[in-house]
C-alpha atoms as an extended CHARMM CRD file, in Angstrom:
* protein
*
       210  EXT
         1         1  UNK       CA             23.4200000000       -1.7880000000      105.6790000000  PROA      1               0.0000000000
         2         2  UNK       CA             25.5550000000       -2.0560000000      102.6290000000  PROA      2               0.0000000000
         3         3  UNK       CA             23.2380000000        0.2500000000      100.7000000000  PROA      3               0.0000000000
         4         4  UNK       CA             23.4980000000        2.8150000000      103.4630000000  PROA      4               0.0000000000
         5         5  UNK       CA             27.3110000000        2.8070000000      103.2670000000  PROA      5               0.0000000000
         6         6  UNK       CA             27.1960000000        3.2490000000       99.4830000000  PROA      6               0.0000000000
         7         7  UNK       CA             24.8240000000        6.1870000000       99.7850000000  PROA      7               0.0000000000
         8         8  UNK       CA             27.0160000000        7.8280000000      102.4440000000  PROA      8               0.0000000000
         9         9  UNK       CA             30.0650000000        7.3140000000      100.2500000000  PROA      9               0.0000000000
        10        10  UNK       CA             28.3360000000        8.9100000000       97.2880000000  PROA      10              0.0000000000
        11        11  UNK       CA             27.2780000000       11.9020000000       99.3800000000  PROA      11              0.0000000000
        12        12  UNK       CA             30.8260000000       12.4300000000      100.6610000000  PROA      12              0.0000000000
        13        13  UNK       CA             32.1990000000       12.1760000000       97.1090000000  PROA      13              0.0000000000
        14        14  UNK       CA             29.6960000000       14.6930000000       95.7830000000  PROA      14              0.0000000000
        15        15  UNK       CA             30.3970000000       17.0960000000       98.6750000000  PROA      15              0.0000000000
        16        16  UNK       CA             34.1520000000       16.9160000000       98.0470000000  PROA      16              0.0000000000
        17        17  UNK       CA             33.5970000000       17.5450000000       94.3490000000  PROA      17              0.0000000000
        18        18  UNK       CA             31.4530000000       20.5760000000       95.0950000000  PROA      18              0.0000000000
        19        19  UNK       CA             34.0840000000       22.0430000000       97.4200000000  PROA      19              0.0000000000
        20        20  UNK       CA             36.7410000000       21.5050000000       94.7320000000  PROA      20              0.0000000000
        21        21  UNK       CA             34.6450000000       23.2080000000       92.0510000000  PROA      21              0.0000000000
        22        22  UNK       CA             33.8010000000       26.1810000000       94.2880000000  PROA      22              0.0000000000
        23        23  UNK       CA             37.4590000000       26.6240000000       95.2160000000  PROA      23              0.0000000000
        24        24  UNK       CA             38.4650000000       26.7020000000       91.5670000000  PROA      24              0.0000000000
        25        25  UNK       CA             35.7500000000       29.2360000000       90.7530000000  PROA      25              0.0000000000
        26        26  UNK       CA             36.8860000000       31.6260000000       93.5030000000  PROA      26              0.0000000000
        27        27  UNK       CA             40.5010000000       31.4080000000       92.3290000000  PROA      27              0.0000000000
        28        28  UNK       CA             39.5880000000       32.1910000000       88.6990000000  PROA      28              0.0000000000
        29        29  UNK       CA             37.5700000000       35.2540000000       89.7470000000  PROA      29              0.0000000000
        30        30  UNK       CA             40.2140000000       36.6170000000       92.1580000000  PROA      30              0.0000000000
        31        31  UNK       CA             43.1670000000       36.3600000000       89.7850000000  PROA      31              0.0000000000
        32        32  UNK       CA             42.2930000000       39.2370000000       87.2970000000  PROA      32              0.0000000000
        33        33  UNK       CA             41.5530000000       41.8000000000       89.9970000000  PROA      33              0.0000000000
        34        34  UNK       CA             44.8160000000       41.0460000000       91.7800000000  PROA      34              0.0000000000
        35        35  UNK       CA             46.9200000000       41.5280000000       88.6160000000  PROA      35              0.0000000000
        36        36  UNK       CA             45.2580000000       44.8630000000       87.6180000000  PROA      36              0.0000000000
        37        37  UNK       CA             46.3010000000       46.7940000000       90.7200000000  PROA      37              0.0000000000
        38        38  UNK       CA             50.0920000000       46.7010000000       90.1270000000  PROA      38              0.0000000000
        39        39  UNK       CA             49.5700000000       47.6710000000       86.4860000000  PROA      39              0.0000000000
        40        40  UNK       CA             47.6060000000       50.8400000000       87.3880000000  PROA      40              0.0000000000
        41        41  UNK       CA             50.1040000000       51.7870000000       90.0740000000  PROA      41              0.0000000000
        42        42  UNK       CA             53.0370000000       51.4600000000       87.7170000000  PROA      42              0.0000000000
        43        43  UNK       CA             51.4260000000       53.5970000000       85.0190000000  PROA      43              0.0000000000
        44        44  UNK       CA             50.6360000000       56.3920000000       87.5000000000  PROA      44              0.0000000000
        45        45  UNK       CA             54.1610000000       56.4630000000       88.9450000000  PROA      45              0.0000000000
        46        46  UNK       CA             55.7670000000       56.6040000000       85.4720000000  PROA      46              0.0000000000
        47        47  UNK       CA             53.4760000000       59.3620000000       84.1030000000  PROA      47              0.0000000000
        48        48  UNK       CA             55.5960000000       62.2890000000       82.7400000000  PROA      48              0.0000000000
        49        49  UNK       CA             52.9280000000       64.8920000000       83.5190000000  PROA      49              0.0000000000
        50        50  UNK       CA             53.3060000000       64.5210000000       87.2720000000  PROA      50              0.0000000000
        51        51  UNK       CA             57.0420000000       65.2700000000       87.1990000000  PROA      51              0.0000000000
        52        52  UNK       CA             56.9050000000       68.0210000000       84.5540000000  PROA      52              0.0000000000
        53        53  UNK       CA             54.3200000000       70.2780000000       86.2340000000  PROA      53              0.0000000000
        54        54  UNK       CA             56.6430000000       71.9490000000       88.8170000000  PROA      54              0.0000000000
        55        55  UNK       CA             59.2910000000       72.6040000000       86.1610000000  PROA      55              0.0000000000
        56        56  UNK       CA             56.9400000000       74.3290000000       83.7290000000  PROA      56              0.0000000000
        57        57  UNK       CA             55.3500000000       76.5480000000       86.3670000000  PROA      57              0.0000000000
        58        58  UNK       CA             58.6990000000       77.5580000000       87.8510000000  PROA      58              0.0000000000
        59        59  UNK       CA             60.2970000000       78.5130000000       84.5070000000  PROA      59              0.0000000000
        60        60  UNK       CA             58.0430000000       81.5790000000       84.0310000000  PROA      60              0.0000000000
        61        61  UNK       CA             59.0460000000       83.3480000000       87.2450000000  PROA      61              0.0000000000
        62        62  UNK       CA             62.5370000000       84.7810000000       86.4960000000  PROA      62              0.0000000000
        63        63  UNK       CA             61.3450000000       87.4370000000       83.9740000000  PROA      63              0.0000000000
        64        64  UNK       CA             60.3790000000       90.8350000000       85.4310000000  PROA      64              0.0000000000
        65        65  UNK       CA             59.0950000000       94.0500000000       83.8990000000  PROA      65              0.0000000000
        66        66  UNK       CA             61.2670000000       97.1850000000       84.0010000000  PROA      66              0.0000000000
        67        67  UNK       CA             64.6020000000       95.3460000000       84.3230000000  PROA      67              0.0000000000
        68        68  UNK       CA             67.2620000000       94.6820000000       81.6810000000  PROA      68              0.0000000000
        69        69  UNK       CA             68.9140000000       91.3210000000       81.0420000000  PROA      69              0.0000000000
        70        70  UNK       CA             71.8420000000       92.4000000000       83.2410000000  PROA      70              0.0000000000
        71        71  UNK       CA             69.4850000000       92.9730000000       86.1670000000  PROA      71              0.0000000000
        72        72  UNK       CA             69.9110000000       96.7780000000       86.1890000000  PROA      72              0.0000000000
        73        73  UNK       CA             66.6040000000       98.6630000000       86.2520000000  PROA      73              0.0000000000
        74        74  UNK       CA             65.5240000000      100.9330000000       83.4140000000  PROA      74              0.0000000000
        75        75  UNK       CA             65.8290000000      104.6560000000       84.1010000000  PROA      75              0.0000000000
        76        76  UNK       CA             62.4730000000      106.2030000000       85.0070000000  PROA      76              0.0000000000
        77        77  UNK       CA             61.3720000000      109.8200000000       84.9930000000  PROA      77              0.0000000000
        78        78  UNK       CA             61.0990000000      109.9100000000       88.7850000000  PROA      78              0.0000000000
        79        79  UNK       CA             64.8520000000      109.3960000000       89.1890000000  PROA      79              0.0000000000
        80        80  UNK       CA             66.0380000000      111.5820000000       86.2980000000  PROA      80              0.0000000000
        81        81  UNK       CA             66.6000000000      115.2780000000       85.6090000000  PROA      81              0.0000000000
        82        82  UNK       CA             66.4110000000      116.6370000000       82.0600000000  PROA      82              0.0000000000
        83        83  UNK       CA             68.1680000000      119.4860000000       80.2820000000  PROA      83              0.0000000000
        84        84  UNK       CA             69.2870000000      120.5620000000       76.8050000000  PROA      84              0.0000000000
        85        85  UNK       CA             72.6030000000      121.8160000000       75.4820000000  PROA      85              0.0000000000
        86        86  UNK       CA             72.0380000000      123.9640000000       72.3950000000  PROA      86              0.0000000000
        87        87  UNK       CA             75.7070000000      124.7140000000       71.7030000000  PROA      87              0.0000000000
        88        88  UNK       CA             75.7520000000      122.1540000000       68.9060000000  PROA      88              0.0000000000
        89        89  UNK       CA             74.8160000000      124.8660000000       66.3890000000  PROA      89              0.0000000000
        90        90  UNK       CA             72.5270000000      124.5370000000       63.4110000000  PROA      90              0.0000000000
        91        91  UNK       CA             72.3390000000      124.3900000000       59.6520000000  PROA      91              0.0000000000
        92        92  UNK       CA             69.7490000000      124.9370000000       56.9060000000  PROA      92              0.0000000000
        93        93  UNK       CA             67.1260000000      126.2750000000       59.2890000000  PROA      93              0.0000000000
        94        94  UNK       CA             67.6650000000      123.5740000000       61.9250000000  PROA      94              0.0000000000
        95        95  UNK       CA             69.0040000000      123.6850000000       65.4690000000  PROA      95              0.0000000000
        96        96  UNK       CA             70.9320000000      120.7210000000       66.8730000000  PROA      96              0.0000000000
        97        97  UNK       CA             71.0240000000      120.2080000000       70.6150000000  PROA      97              0.0000000000
        98        98  UNK       CA             71.8490000000      117.5270000000       73.1360000000  PROA      98              0.0000000000
        99        99  UNK       CA             68.9250000000      116.1900000000       75.1570000000  PROA      99              0.0000000000
       100       100  UNK       CA             70.5350000000      115.2110000000       78.4620000000  PROA      100             0.0000000000
       101       101  UNK       CA             69.1120000000      112.9040000000       81.1160000000  PROA      101             0.0000000000
       102       102  UNK       CA             70.9930000000      112.6690000000       84.4310000000  PROA      102             0.0000000000
       103       103  UNK       CA             70.5210000000      109.9180000000       86.9990000000  PROA      103             0.0000000000
       104       104  UNK       CA             69.4480000000      111.7680000000       90.1420000000  PROA      104             0.0000000000
       105       105  UNK       CA             68.6580000000      108.5530000000       92.0250000000  PROA      105             0.0000000000
       106       106  UNK       CA             70.7740000000      106.4090000000       94.3260000000  PROA      106             0.0000000000
       107       107  UNK       CA             70.9960000000      103.2870000000       92.1350000000  PROA      107             0.0000000000
       108       108  UNK       CA             72.3940000000      102.6560000000       88.6280000000  PROA      108             0.0000000000
       109       109  UNK       CA             69.8810000000      102.5610000000       85.7990000000  PROA      109             0.0000000000
       110       110  UNK       CA             69.8290000000      101.9740000000       82.0520000000  PROA      110             0.0000000000
       111       111  UNK       CA             68.7760000000      104.2070000000       79.1420000000  PROA      111             0.0000000000
       112       112  UNK       CA             67.8960000000      101.8620000000       76.3140000000  PROA      112             0.0000000000
       113       113  UNK       CA             66.8590000000      103.3830000000       72.9960000000  PROA      113             0.0000000000
       114       114  UNK       CA             64.9400000000      106.4990000000       71.9710000000  PROA      114             0.0000000000
       115       115  UNK       CA             63.2220000000      109.0970000000       74.1200000000  PROA      115             0.0000000000
       116       116  UNK       CA             59.7860000000      110.3920000000       73.2640000000  PROA      116             0.0000000000
       117       117  UNK       CA             59.9170000000      114.1560000000       72.6540000000  PROA      117             0.0000000000
       118       118  UNK       CA             57.2540000000      116.7010000000       71.7640000000  PROA      118             0.0000000000
       119       119  UNK       CA             56.7380000000      120.4480000000       71.9210000000  PROA      119             0.0000000000
       120       120  UNK       CA             54.1690000000      121.4640000000       74.4920000000  PROA      120             0.0000000000
       121       121  UNK       CA             52.4130000000      124.5620000000       75.7860000000  PROA      121             0.0000000000
       122       122  UNK       CA             53.6470000000      123.9720000000       79.3310000000  PROA      122             0.0000000000
       123       123  UNK       CA             54.6820000000      121.4610000000       81.9730000000  PROA      123             0.0000000000
       124       124  UNK       CA             51.1380000000      120.0610000000       82.1280000000  PROA      124             0.0000000000
       125       125  UNK       CA             49.9510000000      121.2170000000       78.7050000000  PROA      125             0.0000000000
       126       126  UNK       CA             49.0530000000      119.0840000000       75.7190000000  PROA      126             0.0000000000
       127       127  UNK       CA             51.6230000000      118.3120000000       72.9970000000  PROA      127             0.0000000000
       128       128  UNK       CA             51.5610000000      120.6410000000       69.9910000000  PROA      128             0.0000000000
       129       129  UNK       CA             51.8320000000      119.0530000000       66.5660000000  PROA      129             0.0000000000
       130       130  UNK       CA             53.7470000000      115.8770000000       65.7940000000  PROA      130             0.0000000000
       131       131  UNK       CA             56.0810000000      114.1320000000       68.2090000000  PROA      131             0.0000000000
       132       132  UNK       CA             59.7460000000      113.6960000000       67.2910000000  PROA      132             0.0000000000
       133       133  UNK       CA             60.5480000000      111.1340000000       64.6310000000  PROA      133             0.0000000000
       134       134  UNK       CA             63.3510000000      108.6350000000       65.1910000000  PROA      134             0.0000000000
       135       135  UNK       CA             66.7290000000      109.1960000000       63.5570000000  PROA      135             0.0000000000
       136       136  UNK       CA             68.2890000000      105.7320000000       63.1690000000  PROA      136             0.0000000000
       137       137  UNK       CA             71.7810000000      106.9790000000       62.2550000000  PROA      137             0.0000000000
       138       138  UNK       CA             72.9160000000      106.3080000000       65.8390000000  PROA      138             0.0000000000
       139       139  UNK       CA             72.8770000000      102.6040000000       66.8750000000  PROA      139             0.0000000000
       140       140  UNK       CA             70.8390000000      101.6170000000       69.9120000000  PROA      140             0.0000000000
       141       141  UNK       CA             72.9980000000      100.6190000000       72.8910000000  PROA      141             0.0000000000
       142       142  UNK       CA             72.3230000000      100.1880000000       76.5850000000  PROA      142             0.0000000000
       143       143  UNK       CA             73.6720000000      103.2350000000       78.4080000000  PROA      143             0.0000000000
       144       144  UNK       CA             74.2670000000      102.4580000000       82.0980000000  PROA      144             0.0000000000
       145       145  UNK       CA             74.0560000000      105.5440000000       84.3000000000  PROA      145             0.0000000000
       146       146  UNK       CA             75.6530000000      105.4440000000       87.7200000000  PROA      146             0.0000000000
       147       147  UNK       CA             74.1430000000      107.9250000000       90.2030000000  PROA      147             0.0000000000
       148       148  UNK       CA             75.0300000000      111.4350000000       89.0660000000  PROA      148             0.0000000000
       149       149  UNK       CA             75.9850000000      110.3600000000       85.5180000000  PROA      149             0.0000000000
       150       150  UNK       CA             74.2300000000      111.4220000000       82.3100000000  PROA      150             0.0000000000
       151       151  UNK       CA             73.4340000000      110.1680000000       78.8480000000  PROA      151             0.0000000000
       152       152  UNK       CA             72.4070000000      112.2410000000       75.8560000000  PROA      152             0.0000000000
       153       153  UNK       CA             70.4400000000      111.9490000000       72.6360000000  PROA      153             0.0000000000
       154       154  UNK       CA             70.9030000000      114.3800000000       69.7540000000  PROA      154             0.0000000000
       155       155  UNK       CA             67.7210000000      116.3500000000       69.1440000000  PROA      155             0.0000000000
       156       156  UNK       CA             67.0790000000      118.3140000000       65.9640000000  PROA      156             0.0000000000
       157       157  UNK       CA             64.5670000000      121.1590000000       65.8150000000  PROA      157             0.0000000000
       158       158  UNK       CA             63.6050000000      122.5630000000       62.4090000000  PROA      158             0.0000000000
       159       159  UNK       CA             62.4420000000      126.1800000000       62.3400000000  PROA      159             0.0000000000
       160       160  UNK       CA             58.6770000000      126.4070000000       61.8930000000  PROA      160             0.0000000000
       161       161  UNK       CA             59.1610000000      129.2540000000       59.4030000000  PROA      161             0.0000000000
       162       162  UNK       CA             60.5600000000      126.7560000000       56.9080000000  PROA      162             0.0000000000
       163       163  UNK       CA             57.0280000000      125.4870000000       56.3100000000  PROA      163             0.0000000000
       164       164  UNK       CA             54.6300000000      127.9900000000       54.6540000000  PROA      164             0.0000000000
       165       165  UNK       CA             51.6570000000      125.7410000000       55.4560000000  PROA      165             0.0000000000
       166       166  UNK       CA             52.5810000000      125.6320000000       59.1700000000  PROA      166             0.0000000000
       167       167  UNK       CA             49.9310000000      126.8640000000       61.6000000000  PROA      167             0.0000000000
       168       168  UNK       CA             52.3000000000      128.3870000000       64.1170000000  PROA      168             0.0000000000
       169       169  UNK       CA             51.7390000000      128.1420000000       67.8680000000  PROA      169             0.0000000000
       170       170  UNK       CA             54.0050000000      129.1540000000       70.7630000000  PROA      170             0.0000000000
       171       171  UNK       CA             55.6060000000      126.3010000000       72.7040000000  PROA      171             0.0000000000
       172       172  UNK       CA             56.9300000000      126.6620000000       76.2300000000  PROA      172             0.0000000000
       173       173  UNK       CA             59.3340000000      123.7360000000       76.0050000000  PROA      173             0.0000000000
       174       174  UNK       CA             59.8670000000      120.0240000000       75.4390000000  PROA      174             0.0000000000
       175       175  UNK       CA             58.0530000000      117.1320000000       77.0460000000  PROA      175             0.0000000000
       176       176  UNK       CA             60.4420000000      114.1760000000       77.3200000000  PROA      176             0.0000000000
       177       177  UNK       CA             59.5940000000      110.5240000000       77.9490000000  PROA      177             0.0000000000
       178       178  UNK       CA             62.5440000000      108.2930000000       78.9000000000  PROA      178             0.0000000000
       179       179  UNK       CA             62.7180000000      105.0660000000       76.8680000000  PROA      179             0.0000000000
       180       180  UNK       CA             60.0030000000      102.5650000000       77.8540000000  PROA      180             0.0000000000
       181       181  UNK       CA             58.4490000000      104.9540000000       80.3890000000  PROA      181             0.0000000000
       182       182  UNK       CA             54.9640000000      106.4630000000       80.5160000000  PROA      182             0.0000000000
       183       183  UNK       CA             55.9230000000      109.3210000000       82.8600000000  PROA      183             0.0000000000
       184       184  UNK       CA             57.5410000000      112.4470000000       81.4510000000  PROA      184             0.0000000000
       185       185  UNK       CA             59.8470000000      115.3500000000       82.2320000000  PROA      185             0.0000000000
       186       186  UNK       CA             59.5080000000      118.9920000000       81.1110000000  PROA      186             0.0000000000
       187       187  UNK       CA             62.3360000000      121.1710000000       79.8200000000  PROA      187             0.0000000000
       188       188  UNK       CA             61.5280000000      124.9070000000       79.5170000000  PROA      188             0.0000000000
       189       189  UNK       CA             62.6190000000      126.0600000000       76.0510000000  PROA      189             0.0000000000
       190       190  UNK       CA             60.7700000000      128.7490000000       74.1080000000  PROA      190             0.0000000000
       191       191  UNK       CA             60.1410000000      127.5460000000       70.5470000000  PROA      191             0.0000000000
       192       192  UNK       CA             57.6120000000      127.9880000000       67.7800000000  PROA      192             0.0000000000
       193       193  UNK       CA             55.6290000000      124.8580000000       67.0190000000  PROA      193             0.0000000000
       194       194  UNK       CA             53.3520000000      123.8150000000       64.1710000000  PROA      194             0.0000000000
       195       195  UNK       CA             49.9430000000      122.6050000000       65.2420000000  PROA      195             0.0000000000
       196       196  UNK       CA             49.7320000000      120.6590000000       61.9490000000  PROA      196             0.0000000000
       197       197  UNK       CA             50.3590000000      117.0310000000       62.8580000000  PROA      197             0.0000000000
       198       198  UNK       CA             51.6020000000      116.2770000000       59.3190000000  PROA      198             0.0000000000
       199       199  UNK       CA             54.5850000000      118.6210000000       59.8130000000  PROA      199             0.0000000000
       200       200  UNK       CA             57.4070000000      117.1530000000       61.8610000000  PROA      200             0.0000000000
       201       201  UNK       CA             59.7490000000      119.7560000000       63.3420000000  PROA      201             0.0000000000
       202       202  UNK       CA             61.5970000000      117.3390000000       65.6500000000  PROA      202             0.0000000000
       203       203  UNK       CA             63.8060000000      114.2830000000       65.2050000000  PROA      203             0.0000000000
       204       204  UNK       CA             65.8350000000      112.4750000000       67.8600000000  PROA      204             0.0000000000
       205       205  UNK       CA             68.5660000000      109.8380000000       67.9810000000  PROA      205             0.0000000000
       206       206  UNK       CA             69.0420000000      106.9760000000       70.4380000000  PROA      206             0.0000000000
       207       207  UNK       CA             70.8040000000      107.6810000000       73.7290000000  PROA      207             0.0000000000
       208       208  UNK       CA             74.5890000000      107.6450000000       73.9530000000  PROA      208             0.0000000000
       209       209  UNK       CA             76.9270000000      107.6700000000       76.9260000000  PROA      209             0.0000000000
       210       210  UNK       CA             77.6760000000      111.1930000000       78.1210000000  PROA      210             0.0000000000
């Protein structure tokens, strides 16, 4: 009877020890996984890339093509009329004239820089010879044109007869491109052009306020 009690006591002791060991094992395995979760969460919430993405994508939107820094649109051929004033006279075989662009639209616009000018065979004809070179003696300024107002650029035409090597060709007028525009205007003006592209009969200054 005594031996039976001893055996039962040993079994109970061994069972208690096993429970204790298993409990300790489970605690040691659970502890690392529980501490890793807060660490990952903290690193994700403090990541700078998540907060910087909206800012970088939004910063590119304010710029727009065809508008100046002041927000006034550039003058385009569709809202302009063109003319020349040849009363400026001439010297040494050259004729000086004012190339005038008038805002025929309903909103203000800006002339900013040099026009493109060439002699052409007609309103839809190809340019003849070289396009006008730029005369930098007049500083570039933004010329704001209210509706009905005009700006001008001084245009110089050198007589084709001044160049013995000139292959002369009749021109019906000037094709004019407003600054930073790909559309053009035509001004009827009978002139003699040189088809040689190495001879430049035209030069033009930047636009000024009229």
